[in-house]
N, CA, C and O atoms as CSV, one atom per row, in Angstrom:
chain,resi,resn,atom,element,x,y,z
A,1,UNK,N,N,87.379,35.684,32.486
A,1,UNK,CA,C,87.376,36.481,31.204
A,1,UNK,C,C,88.033,38.002,31.101
A,1,UNK,O,O,87.319,38.966,31.375
A,2,UNK,N,N,88.969,38.130,30.827
A,2,UNK,CA,C,89.295,39.563,30.067
A,2,UNK,C,C,88.584,40.528,29.667
A,2,UNK,O,O,87.895,40.216,28.697
A,3,UNK,N,N,88.413,42.027,30.162
A,3,UNK,CA,C,87.779,43.166,29.736
A,3,UNK,C,C,88.975,43.610,28.407
A,3,UNK,O,O,90.169,43.408,28.184
A,4,UNK,N,N,88.147,44.124,27.924
A,4,UNK,CA,C,88.896,44.168,26.693
A,4,UNK,C,C,89.358,46.300,26.508
A,4,UNK,O,O,88.381,47.049,26.522
A,5,UNK,N,N,90.816,46.961,26.359
A,5,UNK,CA,C,91.251,47.652,27.381
A,5,UNK,C,C,90.534,48.798,27.672
A,5,UNK,O,O,90.376,49.594,28.598
A,6,UNK,N,N,90.066,48.540,26.264
A,6,UNK,CA,C,89.614,50.100,25.797
A,6,UNK,C,C,87.842,50.513,26.826
A,6,UNK,O,O,87.332,51.627,26.953
A,7,UNK,N,N,87.300,49.131,27.398
A,7,UNK,CA,C,86.584,49.378,28.368
A,7,UNK,C,C,87.112,48.949,29.933
A,7,UNK,O,O,86.585,48.617,30.995
A,8,UNK,N,N,88.286,49.135,29.479
A,8,UNK,CA,C,88.675,49.453,31.312
A,8,UNK,C,C,88.988,50.620,32.241
A,8,UNK,O,O,89.566,51.583,31.738
A,9,UNK,N,N,88.609,50.656,33.817
A,9,UNK,CA,C,88.401,51.983,33.584
A,9,UNK,C,C,90.145,52.855,34.095
A,9,UNK,O,O,90.921,52.121,34.709
A,10,UNK,N,N,90.518,54.020,33.867
A,10,UNK,CA,C,91.201,54.721,33.353
A,10,UNK,C,C,91.755,54.557,35.339
A,10,UNK,O,O,90.891,54.889,36.150
A,11,UNK,N,N,93.122,54.066,35.891
A,11,UNK,CA,C,93.861,54.965,37.065
A,11,UNK,C,C,93.272,56.708,37.405
A,11,UNK,O,O,92.995,57.603,36.607
A,12,UNK,N,N,93.256,56.697,38.188
A,12,UNK,CA,C,92.753,58.317,38.905
A,12,UNK,C,C,94.674,58.626,39.224
A,12,UNK,O,O,95.197,59.717,39.452
A,13,UNK,N,N,95.094,57.792,39.166
A,13,UNK,CA,C,96.704,57.426,40.131
A,13,UNK,C,C,97.161,58.618,39.190
A,13,UNK,O,O,97.382,59.827,39.272
A,14,UNK,N,N,97.183,57.410,38.074
A,14,UNK,CA,C,97.848,57.923,36.463
A,14,UNK,C,C,97.168,59.186,36.025
A,14,UNK,O,O,97.426,60.369,36.251
A,15,UNK,N,N,96.327,58.658,35.407
A,15,UNK,CA,C,95.883,60.215,35.001
A,15,UNK,C,C,95.594,61.129,35.458
A,15,UNK,O,O,94.881,61.957,34.891
A,16,UNK,N,N,96.203,61.294,36.980
A,16,UNK,CA,C,96.926,63.542,37.214
A,16,UNK,C,C,98.129,63.536,37.000
A,16,UNK,O,O,98.871,64.516,37.050
A,17,UNK,N,N,98.647,61.567,36.547
A,17,UNK,CA,C,100.819,62.353,36.098
A,17,UNK,C,C,101.013,62.461,34.508
A,17,UNK,O,O,102.056,62.834,33.972
A,18,UNK,N,N,99.690,62.025,33.754
A,18,UNK,CA,C,99.643,61.864,32.242
A,18,UNK,C,C,98.910,63.130,31.915
A,18,UNK,O,O,98.541,63.230,30.745
A,19,UNK,N,N,98.531,64.476,33.034
A,19,UNK,CA,C,98.105,65.332,32.586
A,19,UNK,C,C,99.448,66.225,32.626
A,19,UNK,O,O,99.688,67.287,32.052
A,20,UNK,N,N,100.430,65.265,33.693
A,20,UNK,CA,C,101.900,66.734,33.704
A,20,UNK,C,C,103.284,65.896,33.652
A,20,UNK,O,O,104.025,65.633,34.599
A,21,UNK,N,N,103.414,65.589,32.444
A,21,UNK,CA,C,104.356,65.307,31.251
A,21,UNK,C,C,105.109,66.167,31.118
A,21,UNK,O,O,104.742,67.294,30.785
A,22,UNK,N,N,106.123,65.910,31.303
A,22,UNK,CA,C,107.104,67.408,31.947
A,22,UNK,C,C,107.282,68.074,33.116
A,22,UNK,O,O,107.963,69.096,33.202
A,23,UNK,N,N,106.552,67.415,34.278
A,23,UNK,CA,C,106.928,68.326,35.626
A,23,UNK,C,C,107.361,67.764,36.419
A,23,UNK,O,O,107.308,66.547,36.241
A,24,UNK,N,N,107.998,68.219,37.670
A,24,UNK,CA,C,109.093,67.651,38.109
A,24,UNK,C,C,108.114,66.863,38.993
A,24,UNK,O,O,106.894,66.813,38.836
A,25,UNK,N,N,108.849,66.247,39.962
A,25,UNK,CA,C,107.865,64.988,41.072
A,25,UNK,C,C,108.977,64.219,41.490
A,25,UNK,O,O,109.739,63.503,40.840
A,26,UNK,N,N,108.931,64.499,42.700
A,26,UNK,CA,C,110.043,63.739,43.299
A,26,UNK,C,C,109.866,62.654,44.257
A,26,UNK,O,O,109.105,62.886,45.196
A,27,UNK,N,N,110.404,61.563,44.196
A,27,UNK,CA,C,110.208,59.932,44.834
A,27,UNK,C,C,110.424,59.637,45.969
A,27,UNK,O,O,111.548,59.528,46.458
A,28,UNK,N,N,109.166,59.435,46.653
A,28,UNK,CA,C,109.391,59.335,48.223
A,28,UNK,C,C,109.134,57.498,47.920
A,28,UNK,O,O,108.065,57.102,47.455
A,29,UNK,N,N,110.120,56.670,48.218
A,29,UNK,CA,C,109.872,55.745,48.253
A,29,UNK,C,C,109.968,54.629,49.887
A,29,UNK,O,O,109.539,55.209,50.884
A,30,UNK,N,N,110.410,53.385,50.081
A,30,UNK,CA,C,110.167,53.519,51.350
A,30,UNK,C,C,112.175,53.086,52.170
A,30,UNK,O,O,112.841,52.326,52.873
A,31,UNK,N,N,112.175,54.028,51.513
A,31,UNK,CA,C,113.814,54.574,51.779
A,31,UNK,C,C,113.910,56.054,52.839
A,31,UNK,O,O,114.590,56.577,53.722
A,32,UNK,N,N,112.606,56.250,51.946
A,32,UNK,CA,C,112.263,57.885,52.623
A,32,UNK,C,C,112.604,57.557,54.431
A,32,UNK,O,O,113.344,58.229,55.149
A,33,UNK,N,N,112.119,56.809,54.672
A,33,UNK,CA,C,112.570,57.385,56.363
A,33,UNK,C,C,113.637,57.310,56.535
A,33,UNK,O,O,114.050,57.826,57.574
A,34,UNK,N,N,114.536,56.697,55.702
A,34,UNK,CA,C,116.264,57.369,56.209
A,34,UNK,C,C,116.256,58.609,55.801
A,34,UNK,O,O,116.982,59.381,56.428
A,35,UNK,N,N,115.724,58.969,55.043
A,35,UNK,CA,C,115.860,60.613,54.475
A,35,UNK,C,C,115.796,60.507,52.947
A,35,UNK,O,O,115.676,61.573,52.343
A,36,UNK,N,N,115.878,59.061,52.042
A,36,UNK,CA,C,116.562,59.546,50.697
A,36,UNK,C,C,115.287,59.638,49.933
A,36,UNK,O,O,114.260,58.960,49.940
A,37,UNK,N,N,115.671,60.678,49.277
A,37,UNK,CA,C,114.397,61.277,48.376
A,37,UNK,C,C,115.113,61.411,46.640
A,37,UNK,O,O,116.333,61.390,46.474
A,38,UNK,N,N,114.411,61.505,45.811
A,38,UNK,CA,C,114.955,61.512,44.715
A,38,UNK,C,C,114.236,62.616,44.002
A,38,UNK,O,O,113.218,62.930,44.618
A,39,UNK,N,N,114.508,63.599,42.452
A,39,UNK,CA,C,113.593,64.194,41.959
A,39,UNK,C,C,113.954,64.312,40.699
A,39,UNK,O,O,115.023,64.807,40.342
A,40,UNK,N,N,112.994,63.820,39.872
A,40,UNK,CA,C,112.993,63.178,38.556
A,40,UNK,C,C,112.265,64.525,38.190
A,40,UNK,O,O,111.913,65.390,38.991
A,41,UNK,N,N,111.988,64.542,35.763
A,41,UNK,CA,C,110.782,65.260,35.181
A,41,UNK,C,C,110.103,63.744,34.490
A,41,UNK,O,O,110.751,62.982,33.772
A,42,UNK,N,N,109.043,63.595,34.794
A,42,UNK,CA,C,107.924,62.604,34.395
A,42,UNK,C,C,107.976,62.354,32.849
A,42,UNK,O,O,107.537,63.452,32.505
A,43,UNK,N,N,108.182,61.749,31.778
A,43,UNK,CA,C,108.681,61.710,30.662
A,43,UNK,C,C,108.067,60.450,29.662
A,43,UNK,O,O,108.462,60.106,28.548
A,44,UNK,N,N,106.919,59.886,30.515
A,44,UNK,CA,C,106.074,59.377,29.681
A,44,UNK,C,C,104.725,58.571,31.293
A,44,UNK,O,O,104.781,58.576,32.523
A,45,UNK,N,N,103.706,58.014,30.230
A,45,UNK,CA,C,103.264,57.444,31.724
A,45,UNK,C,C,102.052,56.244,30.862
A,45,UNK,O,O,101.401,56.660,29.904
A,46,UNK,N,N,101.928,55.096,31.252
A,46,UNK,CA,C,101.661,53.923,30.499
A,46,UNK,C,C,100.424,53.747,31.401
A,46,UNK,O,O,99.989,54.640,32.129
A,47,UNK,N,N,99.701,52.049,31.242
A,47,UNK,CA,C,98.551,51.688,31.804
A,47,UNK,C,C,98.981,50.988,33.355
A,47,UNK,O,O,98.255,50.342,34.110
A,48,UNK,N,N,100.243,51.322,33.500
A,48,UNK,CA,C,100.633,50.183,34.823
A,48,UNK,C,C,101.609,51.731,35.581
A,48,UNK,O,O,101.268,51.896,36.752
A,49,UNK,N,N,102.491,52.595,35.178
A,49,UNK,CA,C,103.772,52.800,35.870
A,49,UNK,C,C,104.490,54.680,35.043
A,49,UNK,O,O,104.683,55.034,33.880
A,50,UNK,N,N,104.619,55.198,36.026
A,50,UNK,CA,C,105.115,56.654,35.822
A,50,UNK,C,C,106.635,56.474,35.404
A,50,UNK,O,O,107.537,56.032,36.116
A,51,UNK,N,N,106.735,56.995,33.854
A,51,UNK,CA,C,108.294,57.170,33.449
A,51,UNK,C,C,109.350,58.775,33.732
A,51,UNK,O,O,109.488,59.847,33.142
A,52,UNK,N,N,109.913,58.119,34.982
A,52,UNK,CA,C,111.098,59.717,35.605
A,52,UNK,C,C,112.178,59.435,35.299
A,52,UNK,O,O,112.891,58.482,35.613
A,53,UNK,N,N,112.347,60.387,34.583
A,53,UNK,CA,C,113.625,60.925,34.352
A,53,UNK,C,C,114.714,61.881,36.139
A,53,UNK,O,O,114.681,62.938,36.770
A,54,UNK,N,N,115.754,60.083,36.139
A,54,UNK,CA,C,116.129,61.177,37.452
A,54,UNK,C,C,117.290,61.631,37.560
A,54,UNK,O,O,117.855,62.101,38.548
A,55,UNK,N,N,117.885,61.383,35.818
A,55,UNK,CA,C,119.380,62.110,35.387
A,55,UNK,C,C,120.049,61.310,35.717
A,55,UNK,O,O,120.789,61.706,36.618
A,56,UNK,N,N,120.293,59.685,35.279
A,56,UNK,CA,C,121.218,59.330,35.095
A,56,UNK,C,C,120.670,57.627,34.542
A,56,UNK,O,O,119.590,57.266,35.010
A,57,UNK,N,N,121.141,56.987,33.923
A,57,UNK,CA,C,121.165,55.886,32.857
A,57,UNK,C,C,120.066,55.379,33.738
A,57,UNK,O,O,120.041,55.772,34.905
A,58,UNK,N,N,119.101,54.497,33.276
A,58,UNK,CA,C,118.614,53.692,33.707
A,58,UNK,C,C,119.007,52.222,33.685
A,58,UNK,O,O,119.101,51.636,32.606
A,59,UNK,N,N,119.330,51.367,35.291
A,59,UNK,CA,C,120.594,50.651,35.079
A,59,UNK,C,C,119.784,48.616,34.750
A,59,UNK,O,O,120.296,47.519,34.529
A,60,UNK,N,N,119.071,48.877,34.830
A,60,UNK,CA,C,118.335,47.941,34.431
A,60,UNK,C,C,117.706,47.583,32.747
A,60,UNK,O,O,117.553,46.409,32.412
A,61,UNK,N,N,117.495,48.329,32.121
A,61,UNK,CA,C,117.582,48.537,30.527
A,61,UNK,C,C,117.842,49.767,29.602
A,61,UNK,O,O,117.066,50.267,28.788
A,62,UNK,N,N,118.968,50.093,29.880
A,62,UNK,CA,C,119.582,50.869,28.586
A,62,UNK,C,C,119.191,50.997,27.679
A,62,UNK,O,O,119.368,52.134,27.242
A,63,UNK,N,N,118.610,50.271,26.982
A,63,UNK,CA,C,118.012,50.692,25.666
A,63,UNK,C,C,117.009,52.223,25.797
A,63,UNK,O,O,117.132,53.212,25.075
A,64,UNK,N,N,116.195,52.072,26.741
A,64,UNK,CA,C,115.417,53.769,27.354
A,64,UNK,C,C,115.476,54.590,27.525
A,64,UNK,O,O,114.627,55.445,27.271
A,65,UNK,N,N,117.330,54.857,28.450
A,65,UNK,CA,C,117.674,55.950,28.332
A,65,UNK,C,C,118.315,56.224,29.637
A,65,UNK,O,O,119.356,55.899,30.207
A,66,UNK,N,N,116.968,57.167,29.952
A,66,UNK,CA,C,117.208,57.927,31.626
A,66,UNK,C,C,115.950,57.312,32.318
A,66,UNK,O,O,115.970,57.183,33.542
A,67,UNK,N,N,114.423,56.773,31.311
A,67,UNK,CA,C,113.573,57.147,32.066
A,67,UNK,C,C,113.501,55.895,32.883
A,67,UNK,O,O,114.208,55.044,32.342
A,68,UNK,N,N,112.867,55.391,34.089
A,68,UNK,CA,C,113.370,54.793,35.335
A,68,UNK,C,C,111.132,54.932,35.107
A,68,UNK,O,O,110.306,55.838,34.997
A,69,UNK,N,N,111.129,53.539,35.150
A,69,UNK,CA,C,110.209,52.751,35.800
A,69,UNK,C,C,109.017,52.999,37.185
A,69,UNK,O,O,109.057,52.040,37.955
A,70,UNK,N,N,108.127,53.961,37.552
A,70,UNK,CA,C,108.520,54.360,38.934
A,70,UNK,C,C,106.547,54.533,39.297
A,70,UNK,O,O,105.598,55.155,38.821
A,71,UNK,N,N,106.855,53.339,40.647
A,71,UNK,CA,C,105.117,53.263,40.844
A,71,UNK,C,C,104.599,54.886,40.899
A,71,UNK,O,O,105.296,55.896,40.999
A,72,UNK,N,N,103.263,54.776,40.806
A,72,UNK,CA,C,102.459,56.132,40.933
A,72,UNK,C,C,102.432,56.981,42.840
A,72,UNK,O,O,102.660,58.052,43.404
A,73,UNK,N,N,101.997,55.607,43.116
A,73,UNK,CA,C,101.851,56.182,44.757
A,73,UNK,C,C,103.652,56.694,45.410
A,73,UNK,O,O,103.791,57.181,46.532
A,74,UNK,N,N,104.939,56.431,44.373
A,74,UNK,CA,C,105.562,56.510,45.321
A,74,UNK,C,C,106.053,58.459,44.557
A,74,UNK,O,O,107.161,58.991,44.482
A,75,UNK,N,N,105.059,58.841,44.257
A,75,UNK,CA,C,105.625,60.129,43.591
A,75,UNK,C,C,104.782,60.876,44.144
A,75,UNK,O,O,103.634,60.496,44.376
A,76,UNK,N,N,105.260,62.143,44.460
A,76,UNK,CA,C,104.806,63.538,44.466
A,76,UNK,C,C,104.576,64.922,43.676
A,76,UNK,O,O,104.788,65.837,44.471
A,77,UNK,N,N,104.454,65.090,43.242
A,77,UNK,CA,C,103.899,66.184,42.524
A,77,UNK,C,C,104.253,67.129,43.591
A,77,UNK,O,O,103.837,67.281,44.739
A,78,UNK,N,N,105.828,68.172,42.333
A,78,UNK,CA,C,106.304,69.415,43.391
A,78,UNK,C,C,105.696,70.709,43.024
A,78,UNK,O,O,105.707,71.137,41.870
A,79,UNK,N,N,105.201,71.283,43.960
A,79,UNK,CA,C,104.701,72.288,42.864
A,79,UNK,C,C,105.560,73.605,42.898
A,79,UNK,O,O,106.688,73.533,43.386
A,80,UNK,N,N,105.159,74.637,42.478
A,80,UNK,CA,C,105.708,75.817,42.041
A,80,UNK,C,C,105.737,76.722,42.571
A,80,UNK,O,O,106.651,77.546,42.522
A,81,UNK,N,N,104.130,76.835,43.602
A,81,UNK,CA,C,103.775,77.986,44.220
A,81,UNK,C,C,105.243,78.621,44.835
A,81,UNK,O,O,106.278,77.954,44.856
A,82,UNK,N,N,105.165,79.748,45.233
A,82,UNK,CA,C,105.802,79.889,45.784
A,82,UNK,C,C,105.111,80.220,47.538
A,82,UNK,O,O,104.041,80.769,47.801
A,83,UNK,N,N,106.121,79.684,48.490
A,83,UNK,CA,C,105.601,80.546,49.591
A,83,UNK,C,C,104.831,81.532,50.085
A,83,UNK,O,O,104.695,82.310,49.141
A,84,UNK,N,N,104.171,82.007,51.140
A,84,UNK,CA,C,103.799,83.428,51.436
A,84,UNK,C,C,104.705,84.390,51.971
A,84,UNK,O,O,104.689,85.613,51.835
A,85,UNK,N,N,105.674,83.502,52.739
A,85,UNK,CA,C,106.815,84.434,53.078
A,85,UNK,C,C,108.105,84.370,52.010
A,85,UNK,O,O,109.249,84.205,52.433
A,86,UNK,N,N,107.817,84.511,50.631
A,86,UNK,CA,C,108.639,84.166,50.160
A,86,UNK,C,C,108.540,85.852,49.167
A,86,UNK,O,O,107.563,86.580,49.342
A,87,UNK,N,N,109.497,86.193,48.335
A,87,UNK,CA,C,109.815,87.455,48.078
A,87,UNK,C,C,109.110,86.625,46.381
A,87,UNK,O,O,109.159,85.503,45.875
A,88,UNK,N,N,108.577,87.807,46.061
A,88,UNK,CA,C,107.784,87.566,44.593
A,88,UNK,C,C,109.332,87.626,43.617
A,88,UNK,O,O,109.573,86.626,42.941
A,89,UNK,N,N,109.990,88.398,43.589
A,89,UNK,CA,C,110.968,88.660,43.238
A,89,UNK,C,C,112.018,87.606,42.916
A,89,UNK,O,O,112.196,87.598,41.698
A,90,UNK,N,N,112.663,86.852,43.446
A,90,UNK,CA,C,113.558,86.309,43.861
A,90,UNK,C,C,113.703,84.979,44.831
A,90,UNK,O,O,114.567,84.381,45.473
A,91,UNK,N,N,112.091,84.897,44.474
A,91,UNK,CA,C,112.047,83.183,46.030
A,91,UNK,C,C,112.320,83.160,47.473
A,91,UNK,O,O,111.757,82.576,48.398
A,92,UNK,N,N,113.633,84.185,47.406
A,92,UNK,CA,C,113.820,83.276,48.314
A,92,UNK,C,C,113.371,84.254,49.692
A,92,UNK,O,O,112.634,85.237,49.622
A,93,UNK,N,N,114.030,83.703,50.984
A,93,UNK,CA,C,113.014,83.933,52.421
A,93,UNK,C,C,112.785,85.439,52.155
A,93,UNK,O,O,113.590,86.092,51.491
A,94,UNK,N,N,111.867,85.876,52.594
A,94,UNK,CA,C,111.556,87.619,53.520
A,94,UNK,C,C,111.569,87.825,54.895
A,94,UNK,O,O,111.122,87.137,55.813
A,95,UNK,N,N,112.180,88.928,54.883
A,95,UNK,CA,C,111.727,88.888,56.078
A,95,UNK,C,C,110.881,89.779,55.924
A,95,UNK,O,O,110.888,90.795,55.228
A,96,UNK,N,N,109.555,89.010,57.156
A,96,UNK,CA,C,108.757,88.996,57.601
A,96,UNK,C,C,108.171,90.657,58.100
A,96,UNK,O,O,108.644,90.878,59.214
A,97,UNK,N,N,107.470,91.626,57.707
A,97,UNK,CA,C,107.506,92.993,57.945
A,97,UNK,C,C,106.423,93.270,59.355
A,97,UNK,O,O,105.244,93.077,59.060
A,98,UNK,N,N,106.557,93.503,60.168
A,98,UNK,CA,C,106.041,93.879,61.910
A,98,UNK,C,C,104.214,93.281,61.333
A,98,UNK,O,O,103.705,92.706,60.371
A,99,UNK,N,N,103.928,93.694,62.234
A,99,UNK,CA,C,102.570,93.700,63.044
A,99,UNK,C,C,101.844,94.711,61.921
A,99,UNK,O,O,102.261,95.827,61.614
A,100,UNK,N,N,100.480,93.947,61.307
A,100,UNK,CA,C,99.718,95.657,60.755
A,100,UNK,C,C,99.538,96.334,61.546
A,100,UNK,O,O,99.836,95.926,62.668
A,101,UNK,N,N,98.937,97.787,61.416
A,101,UNK,CA,C,98.495,98.985,62.419
A,101,UNK,C,C,97.480,97.968,63.298
A,101,UNK,O,O,96.680,97.172,62.807
A,102,UNK,N,N,97.716,98.195,64.655
A,102,UNK,CA,C,96.236,97.628,64.874
A,102,UNK,C,C,95.472,98.317,65.777
A,102,UNK,O,O,95.700,99.076,66.719
A,103,UNK,N,N,94.129,97.672,65.037
A,103,UNK,CA,C,92.913,98.527,64.530
A,103,UNK,C,C,92.478,99.198,66.051
A,103,UNK,O,O,93.209,98.936,67.006
A,104,UNK,N,N,91.616,99.820,66.199
A,104,UNK,CA,C,91.459,100.939,66.737
A,104,UNK,C,C,90.467,99.963,67.712
A,104,UNK,O,O,89.878,98.986,67.249
A,105,UNK,N,N,90.372,100.400,69.202
A,105,UNK,CA,C,89.448,99.570,70.015
A,105,UNK,C,C,87.860,100.642,70.111
A,105,UNK,O,O,86.877,100.235,70.729
């Protein structure tokens, strides 16, 4: 006997993506071992899959446009946090300043 949909527990992996619709993600699948990764934007999340727009038409189901169903285990959210050694103004790598003034001993 199947449980009704309203009593099923939400998949925590999908909930993370559901709260980030419009965010950029990186696809890291089996081809990642060969260096192939793709970048896209989350457009929708259903009960099993995350739909990502990778910038090209869906080759299997053209009527849904650029959205391609992707399993959440193959996706990583891209962070927009700048690294500590980047320029706050332009985001490029900045030269690290020399060591701070040494403390007196």
